VEXSELUM-327288 format. One record per residue (C-alpha): residue in three letters; x negated, y negated, z. Coordinates in steps of 0.001 Angstrom, whole numbers, padded with zeros to 6 digits, always signed. Layout:
N
ALAXYZ;...
This chain:
54
MET+005099-007056+012791;ALA+006675-008741+009801;ILE+005918-007448+006223;ARG+004694-010142+004137;PRO+003479-008609+000820;ALA+003699-012096-001100;ARG+001362-013689+001531;THR-001061-010877+001360;GLU-001026-011026-002470;ASP-001584-014796-002290;TRP-004604-014335-000039;ALA-005885-011431-002535;LYS-005549-013627-005682;ALA-007197-016533-004118;SER-010346-014422-003104;GLY-010648-013249-006467;ALA-009286-009575-006330;ALA-007998-007947-009325;GLY-004898-006540-007500;VAL-003961-004808-004108;ARG-004042-001275-003166;LEU-001557-000013-000603;PRO-002011+003736+000900;SER+001212+005145+002138;GLY+001981+008423+003367;GLU+004029+010717+001038;THR+006930+011000+003452;ARG+007480+007199+003725;VAL+010033+007385+000979;GLY+011860+004223+002068;ALA+008570+002307+002136;HIS+007626+003466-001322;ALA+011072+002169-002716;PHE+010761-001161-000921;TYR+007263-001775-002323;ARG+008287-000572-005801;SER+011087-003139-005775;LEU+008152-005657-005424;GLY+006519-004628-008360;TYR+003990-002014-006893;ALA+003329+001201-009045;GLY+002478+004642-007459;THR-000608+006097-009343;ASN-001024+009442-007690;MET-000396+011029-004177;GLN-003295+010970-001858;LEU-004583+013570+000392;ASN-006562+012430+003462;LEU-008439+015069+004966;ARG-009654+015007+008534;LYS-011307+017465+011203;MET-010641+016964+014773;PHE-013106+018020+017374;ASP-012317+019503+020773;
């Protein structure tokens, strides 16, 4: 799948969104650098909790 941030941003703007939120795993350092180079800023680290059932 191709990464098309500009297309997503254009759609969001046209839809009246104030911005785009992009969750990304803590270990995805390369992805973080890529998105920062496009103007995205990290605001905090997320913790996603889950509980699996047998």
